[in-house]
N, CA, C and O atoms as a GROMACS GRO file, in nm:
protein
  312
    1UNK      N    1   5.051  10.819   9.979
    1UNK     CA    2   5.091  10.855   9.817
    1UNK      C    3   5.207  10.940   9.808
    1UNK      O    4   5.214  11.057   9.846
    2UNK      N    5   5.330  10.843   9.732
    2UNK     CA    6   5.413  10.891   9.755
    2UNK      C    7   5.554  10.853   9.633
    2UNK      O    8   5.586  10.739   9.600
    3UNK      N    9   5.616  10.973   9.586
    3UNK     CA   10   5.728  10.897   9.527
    3UNK      C   11   5.887  10.859   9.621
    3UNK      O   12   5.936  10.933   9.707
    4UNK      N   13   5.930  10.760   9.586
    4UNK     CA   14   5.997  10.631   9.668
    4UNK      C   15   6.132  10.738   9.591
    4UNK      O   16   6.143  10.763   9.472
    5UNK      N   17   6.252  10.802   9.745
    5UNK     CA   18   6.381  10.817   9.657
    5UNK      C   19   6.472  10.741   9.656
    5UNK      O   20   6.564  10.740   9.574
    6UNK      N   21   6.448  10.636   9.790
    6UNK     CA   22   6.571  10.572   9.832
    6UNK      C   23   6.486  10.468   9.914
    6UNK      O   24   6.378  10.483   9.972
    7UNK      N   25   6.557  10.372   9.903
    7UNK     CA   26   6.535  10.200   9.970
    7UNK      C   27   6.656  10.190  10.087
    7UNK      O   28   6.772  10.231  10.072
    8UNK      N   29   6.607  10.134  10.193
    8UNK     CA   30   6.748  10.110  10.260
    8UNK      C   31   6.667   9.965  10.356
    8UNK      O   32   6.553   9.920  10.364
    9UNK      N   33   6.762   9.941  10.399
    9UNK     CA   34   6.710   9.771  10.505
    9UNK      C   35   6.705   9.836  10.675
    9UNK      O   36   6.793   9.878  10.751
   10UNK      N   37   6.551   9.819  10.688
   10UNK     CA   38   6.552   9.858  10.838
   10UNK      C   39   6.578   9.713  10.858
   10UNK      O   40   6.537   9.628  10.779
   11UNK      N   41   6.660   9.681  10.988
   11UNK     CA   42   6.764   9.578  11.044
   11UNK      C   43   6.623   9.486  11.174
   11UNK      O   44   6.649   9.380  11.229
   12UNK      N   45   6.502   9.556  11.191
   12UNK     CA   46   6.420   9.455  11.305
   12UNK      C   47   6.319   9.394  11.200
   12UNK      O   48   6.274   9.428  11.090
   13UNK      N   49   6.306   9.282  11.292
   13UNK     CA   50   6.177   9.238  11.253
   13UNK      C   51   6.078   9.284  11.237
   13UNK      O   52   6.077   9.401  11.275
   14UNK      N   53   5.963   9.240  11.186
   14UNK     CA   54   5.842   9.296  11.158
   14UNK      C   55   5.734   9.154  11.303
   14UNK      O   56   5.742   9.040  11.255
   15UNK      N   57   5.686   9.153  11.384
   15UNK     CA   58   5.611   9.052  11.464
   15UNK      C   59   5.485   8.942  11.395
   15UNK      O   60   5.430   8.845  11.447
   16UNK      N   61   5.474   8.986  11.296
   16UNK     CA   62   5.389   8.890  11.224
   16UNK      C   63   5.319   8.934  11.088
   16UNK      O   64   5.322   9.057  11.074
   17UNK      N   65   5.258   8.868  10.987
   17UNK     CA   66   5.230   8.895  10.864
   17UNK      C   67   5.039   8.988  10.950
   17UNK      O   68   4.961   8.979  11.045
   18UNK      N   69   5.069   9.076  10.809
   18UNK     CA   70   4.925   9.127  10.827
   18UNK      C   71   4.841   9.083  10.802
   18UNK      O   72   4.851   9.035  10.690
   19UNK      N   73   4.666   9.054  10.885
   19UNK     CA   74   4.578   8.965  10.802
   19UNK      C   75   4.537   8.988  10.698
   19UNK      O   76   4.495   8.906  10.616
   20UNK      N   77   4.543   9.117  10.687
   20UNK     CA   78   4.454   9.187  10.565
   20UNK      C   79   4.528   9.156  10.467
   20UNK      O   80   4.644   9.189  10.488
   21UNK      N   81   4.504   9.084  10.325
   21UNK     CA   82   4.488   9.071  10.224
   21UNK      C   83   4.447   9.170  10.098
   21UNK      O   84   4.327   9.199  10.105
   22UNK      N   85   4.503   9.220  10.004
   22UNK     CA   86   4.476   9.278   9.926
   22UNK      C   87   4.520   9.284   9.768
   22UNK      O   88   4.597   9.203   9.716
   23UNK      N   89   4.480   9.355   9.723
   23UNK     CA   90   4.526   9.343   9.532
   23UNK      C   91   4.655   9.445   9.466
   23UNK      O   92   4.669   9.563   9.500
   24UNK      N   93   4.704   9.403   9.410
   24UNK     CA   94   4.805   9.530   9.368
   24UNK      C   95   4.827   9.579   9.230
   24UNK      O   96   4.911   9.522   9.161
   25UNK      N   97   4.778   9.650   9.196
   25UNK     CA   98   4.845   9.649   9.021
   25UNK      C   99   4.918   9.756   9.025
   25UNK      O  100   4.917   9.847   9.107
   26UNK      N  101   5.003   9.736   8.898
   26UNK     CA  102   5.121   9.810   8.850
   26UNK      C  103   5.065   9.893   8.749
   26UNK      O  104   4.960   9.854   8.697
   27UNK      N  105   5.134  10.038   8.700
   27UNK     CA  106   5.119  10.074   8.517
   27UNK      C  107   5.274  10.144   8.571
   27UNK      O  108   5.337  10.149   8.676
   28UNK      N  109   5.293  10.200   8.411
   28UNK     CA  110   5.418  10.229   8.390
   28UNK      C  111   5.379  10.356   8.306
   28UNK      O  112   5.287  10.341   8.226
   29UNK      N  113   5.436  10.478   8.316
   29UNK     CA  114   5.389  10.583   8.226
   29UNK      C  115   5.565  10.686   8.261
   29UNK      O  116   5.671  10.655   8.315
   30UNK      N  117   5.516  10.806   8.197
   30UNK     CA  118   5.639  10.921   8.226
   30UNK      C  119   5.618  11.014   8.249
   30UNK      O  120   5.505  11.059   8.231
   31UNK      N  121   5.692  11.067   8.286
   31UNK     CA  122   5.640  11.220   8.356
   31UNK      C  123   5.784  11.283   8.341
   31UNK      O  124   5.899  11.241   8.353
   32UNK      N  125   5.732  11.392   8.312
   32UNK     CA  126   5.885  11.524   8.260
   32UNK      C  127   6.025  11.411   8.160
   32UNK      O  128   6.143  11.397   8.193
   33UNK      N  129   5.977  11.369   8.078
   33UNK     CA  130   6.040  11.237   8.010
   33UNK      C  131   6.067  11.129   8.063
   33UNK      O  132   6.104  11.046   7.981
   34UNK      N  133   6.063  11.083   8.195
   34UNK     CA  134   6.132  11.018   8.277
   34UNK      C  135   6.042  10.912   8.328
   34UNK      O  136   5.956  10.965   8.398
   35UNK      N  137   6.025  10.764   8.321
   35UNK     CA  138   5.968  10.672   8.358
   35UNK      C  139   5.942  10.635   8.488
   35UNK      O  140   6.032  10.643   8.571
   36UNK      N  141   5.838  10.597   8.516
   36UNK     CA  142   5.800  10.592   8.646
   36UNK      C  143   5.686  10.527   8.642
   36UNK      O  144   5.586  10.548   8.572
   37UNK      N  145   5.727  10.376   8.791
   37UNK     CA  146   5.684  10.283   8.798
   37UNK      C  147   5.589  10.340   8.945
   37UNK      O  148   5.643  10.396   9.041
   38UNK      N  149   5.424  10.309   8.934
   38UNK     CA  150   5.377  10.284   9.008
   38UNK      C  151   5.256  10.182   9.066
   38UNK      O  152   5.184  10.111   8.996
   39UNK      N  153   5.254  10.190   9.172
   39UNK     CA  154   5.248  10.030   9.253
   39UNK      C  155   5.115  10.150   9.331
   39UNK      O  156   5.140  10.256   9.388
   40UNK      N  157   4.939  10.069   9.302
   40UNK     CA  158   4.868  10.084   9.359
   40UNK      C  159   4.778   9.955   9.448
   40UNK      O  160   4.756   9.840   9.411
   41UNK      N  161   4.750  10.003   9.536
   41UNK     CA  162   4.673   9.875   9.611
   41UNK      C  163   4.553   9.912   9.615
   41UNK      O  164   4.521  10.026   9.583
   42UNK      N  165   4.485   9.843   9.647
   42UNK     CA  166   4.300   9.858   9.663
   42UNK      C  167   4.250   9.785   9.765
   42UNK      O  168   4.285   9.667   9.769
   43UNK      N  169   4.180   9.824   9.846
   43UNK     CA  170   4.082   9.846   9.981
   43UNK      C  171   4.024   9.647   9.988
   43UNK      O  172   3.958   9.602   9.894
   44UNK      N  173   4.047   9.594  10.058
   44UNK     CA  174   4.046   9.446  10.098
   44UNK      C  175   3.905   9.432  10.090
   44UNK      O  176   3.839   9.535  10.075
   45UNK      N  177   3.825   9.276  10.101
   45UNK     CA  178   3.717   9.241  10.064
   45UNK      C  179   3.582   9.318  10.197
   45UNK      O  180   3.459   9.322  10.189
   46UNK      N  181   3.682   9.371  10.313
   46UNK     CA  182   3.649   9.334  10.406
   46UNK      C  183   3.596   9.522  10.463
   46UNK      O  184   3.534   9.553  10.564
   47UNK      N  185   3.640   9.594  10.375
   47UNK     CA  186   3.674   9.724  10.352
   47UNK      C  187   3.483   9.821  10.338
   47UNK      O  188   3.372   9.788  10.298
   48UNK      N  189   3.533   9.921  10.387
   48UNK     CA  190   3.322   9.976  10.391
   48UNK      C  191   3.331   9.996  10.176
   48UNK      O  192   3.235   9.979  10.101
   49UNK      N  193   3.417  10.019  10.150
   49UNK     CA  194   3.428  10.046   9.987
   49UNK      C  195   3.543   9.967   9.939
   49UNK      O  196   3.651  10.025   9.925
   50UNK      N  197   3.528   9.784   9.899
   50UNK     CA  198   3.615   9.721   9.854
   50UNK      C  199   3.639   9.747   9.732
   50UNK      O  200   3.553   9.792   9.657
   51UNK      N  201   3.769   9.721   9.694
   51UNK     CA  202   3.824   9.749   9.581
   51UNK      C  203   3.864   9.933   9.563
   51UNK      O  204   3.910   9.979   9.459
   52UNK      N  205   3.839  10.004   9.669
   52UNK     CA  206   3.867  10.138   9.617
   52UNK      C  207   4.057  10.147   9.650
   52UNK      O  208   4.134  10.086   9.722
   53UNK      N  209   4.066  10.232   9.575
   53UNK     CA  210   4.226  10.231   9.567
   53UNK      C  211   4.259  10.327   9.680
   53UNK      O  212   4.202  10.436   9.693
   54UNK      N  213   4.365  10.275   9.770
   54UNK     CA  214   4.429  10.276   9.906
   54UNK      C  215   4.524  10.341   9.874
   54UNK      O  216   4.533  10.462   9.855
   55UNK      N  217   4.647  10.205   9.859
   55UNK     CA  218   4.756  10.324   9.856
   55UNK      C  219   4.861  10.286   9.719
   55UNK      O  220   4.897  10.195   9.644
   56UNK      N  221   4.876  10.408   9.744
   56UNK     CA  222   4.972  10.476   9.599
   56UNK      C  223   5.126  10.460   9.599
   56UNK      O  224   5.179  10.543   9.673
   57UNK      N  225   5.209  10.381   9.540
   57UNK     CA  226   5.411  10.417   9.613
   57UNK      C  227   5.425  10.439   9.446
   57UNK      O  228   5.356  10.381   9.363
   58UNK      N  229   5.534  10.541   9.418
   58UNK     CA  230   5.554  10.563   9.275
   58UNK      C  231   5.703  10.538   9.288
   58UNK      O  232   5.762  10.555   9.395
   59UNK      N  233   5.774  10.488   9.157
   59UNK     CA  234   5.930  10.458   9.146
   59UNK      C  235   5.974  10.526   9.070
   59UNK      O  236   5.908  10.535   8.967
   60UNK      N  237   6.074  10.590   9.075
   60UNK     CA  238   6.156  10.680   8.968
   60UNK      C  239   6.260  10.565   8.928
   60UNK      O  240   6.263  10.460   8.993
   61UNK      N  241   6.364  10.589   8.796
   61UNK     CA  242   6.415  10.470   8.771
   61UNK      C  243   6.525  10.442   8.898
   61UNK      O  244   6.516  10.338   8.963
   62UNK      N  245   6.631  10.544   8.926
   62UNK     CA  246   6.697  10.538   9.039
   62UNK      C  247   6.596  10.442   9.170
   62UNK      O  248   6.672  10.366   9.231
   63UNK      N  249   6.499  10.435   9.203
   63UNK     CA  250   6.428  10.378   9.334
   63UNK      C  251   6.389  10.240   9.263
   63UNK      O  252   6.431  10.139   9.319
   64UNK      N  253   6.318  10.225   9.152
   64UNK     CA  254   6.309  10.115   9.085
   64UNK      C  255   6.403  10.001   9.105
   64UNK      O  256   6.378   9.886   9.141
   65UNK      N  257   6.522  10.061   9.071
   65UNK     CA  258   6.655  10.012   9.004
   65UNK      C  259   6.724   9.896   9.192
   65UNK      O  260   6.749   9.776   9.203
   66UNK      N  261   6.731  10.008   9.296
   66UNK     CA  262   6.702   9.976   9.385
   66UNK      C  263   6.650   9.878   9.468
   66UNK      O  264   6.702   9.807   9.554
   67UNK      N  265   6.500   9.892   9.411
   67UNK     CA  266   6.397   9.814   9.434
   67UNK      C  267   6.426   9.640   9.389
   67UNK      O  268   6.400   9.539   9.454
   68UNK      N  269   6.493   9.656   9.244
   68UNK     CA  270   6.487   9.506   9.218
   68UNK      C  271   6.623   9.444   9.244
   68UNK      O  272   6.651   9.333   9.200
   69UNK      N  273   6.705   9.514   9.313
   69UNK     CA  274   6.816   9.486   9.378
   69UNK      C  275   6.815   9.413   9.528
   69UNK      O  276   6.892   9.345   9.595
   70UNK      N  277   6.688   9.464   9.538
   70UNK     CA  278   6.646   9.388   9.684
   70UNK      C  279   6.528   9.311   9.665
   70UNK      O  280   6.463   9.295   9.769
   71UNK      N  281   6.482   9.259   9.564
   71UNK     CA  282   6.442   9.166   9.508
   71UNK      C  283   6.512   9.026   9.512
   71UNK      O  284   6.502   8.918   9.571
   72UNK      N  285   6.598   9.095   9.406
   72UNK     CA  286   6.714   9.002   9.391
   72UNK      C  287   6.768   8.957   9.449
   72UNK      O  288   6.807   8.845   9.416
   73UNK      N  289   6.804   9.010   9.571
   73UNK     CA  290   6.893   8.983   9.714
   73UNK      C  291   6.833   8.899   9.790
   73UNK      O  292   6.888   8.803   9.842
   74UNK      N  293   6.692   8.934   9.804
   74UNK     CA  294   6.587   8.866   9.908
   74UNK      C  295   6.577   8.754   9.882
   74UNK      O  296   6.612   8.661   9.954
   75UNK      N  297   6.492   8.742   9.699
   75UNK     CA  298   6.454   8.638   9.685
   75UNK      C  299   6.522   8.551   9.596
   75UNK      O  300   6.492   8.432   9.592
   76UNK      N  301   6.610   8.598   9.525
   76UNK     CA  302   6.717   8.562   9.414
   76UNK      C  303   6.700   8.580   9.278
   76UNK      O  304   6.645   8.683   9.238
   77UNK      N  305   6.740   8.494   9.199
   77UNK     CA  306   6.699   8.604   9.069
   77UNK      C  307   6.609   8.546   8.973
   77UNK      O  308   6.564   8.590   8.868
   78UNK      N  309   6.597   8.453   9.026
   78UNK     CA  310   6.440   8.362   8.954
   78UNK      C  311   6.359   8.458   8.871
   78UNK      O  312   6.255   8.419   8.817
   0.00000   0.00000   0.00000
């Protein structure tokens, strides 16, 4: 669980897609008067406790804008 402060492209390739599939929910809230996007992933159906909160990433406005720029660059504006 962490607040993302910067995004940077890693030039390595990943070997394969992860076999586990999970759901992700997002929420937006304010902290100290600043908007924060939070992405939560939940345990897969094969976990001991399915649907249990697993990972959390938070993005402030700066890092959220960096993420948006990455998404537009890699997947287009659609």
